[in-house]
N, C-alpha and C positions, 0 to 999 in steps of 0.2 A: 504494500500500500504506500502510495506517495505521501510525502510530508503534507502537501496541500489537502489531501483527502482526510488525513488524521486531524488536521487543524479544523477543517470544516465540520467533521463529525463531532469533535470536542465542543465547538461553539454551538452547534445545533442541540447537543445534549444539555448544555448549560441553559440555553434559552428555554427548551421544553421543560426542564426541571424547575424553572423559575415561575412558570404560570400555574394558576390554580385549577385550570381545567385538566381533566384526566386524559392522557394520550396513551393508547395501547396499540402496539403493532403485533399482528399475528399473521402466520403464513396461510397457505391455502388449505392446510390440514387443521386449521383453527388453533395451532400451537403458538402460544405467546412467545415472542422473541424480544420484546422490549416494552417497558412501561416507565412513565415518568414518576417523579417523587409524589405528585398529587395523588397518583394511583395507590402508592404505598399508604398514604394517610387514609384515603377513603376505604380501601379494602382491609386495612390493618395487617398487611403482609409486606414483607420486603420484596424488592425486585428479584432477588435471587430465588425466593420461594415461588414467585409467579412464573418466571421464565421456565418454559417446558410444560406448563399447565395448558389445558384447553381453555380458550377464552370463555366458553359457556360455563365452565366450572367456576370461574370467578363469580358468576351470577347465580350459583347454586343449582345449575341445570345439569342433566346427564347427557343431553344431546344439544346440537347447535340450534340457535334460534331459527325459527321457520322463515324469518324474513332476512336472514343473513345474506350479504352480497356474495359469499362463497357459493351459496346454493342457487343463486340466480341463474335462470336459463338464458338470459340475454348477455352472454359472455362478451366482454369487450366494451360494454356500455359503462358510462360513469354514473353509478348509482350513488345517490347522496340523500336518501330519504331519512327524516329524523324520527326516531322511535323513542318512547319513554322506557327507561330501565330503572330498576330499584337495586341499590347495592345491598346485598344480604347483610343481616345483622344491624342494619341501620334504617333510618327513615329517609335516607338520602335518595331523592329522585333525580335522575339525570336525563337530559335530552341527548340521545346517542345518534351520531351520524357515522356512517362507515363508508370510507372511500377506498375502492379497490385500486391497486397499482398493477398494471399489466406490463410484462416484458416479453417481447416477441410473440404477442398474442396469447400469452399464458398468464393466468393470475399468479403473481409472485407474492404479494402481501396485501393486507388490509390495514388501513389506518383508522382506528376507532377514536372518535373525539367525543368525550362525555362532558357535558356542561351541566353542573349542578343547577337545579331549578329551585329558586327561593320558595319556601313553603308559604302558602297563603296564611295570612294572619287572621285568626277568627276574631270577630268582634266580641267585646266583653258582654256578658249576660247582665241585664239589669237586676 
């Protein structure tokens, strides 16, 4: 790997670790290959614990989400629909968008962006 590639990767990791939104990368087999620090906080697991897990396991499921872009029949399209997900063991709801990355016509990885949704404040009872 060239020095410029390492420098770019280092800077990108620093930027993605500094944001509050959760970023997860997984491959076409749903295996998590990277997660930022916001994901550690939200899921209560270290990056080392998460890498190698299936992304759907993070959400307490035994199979992939039915609406996952990996399962999409329209391979090659840029799917970016937003779905609501709840982080297990918490009341944290997130809007989740998944962006597939294709290389040579083949799905290489998926970038999941989870943006926590502010809970609605219930009005006080009289």
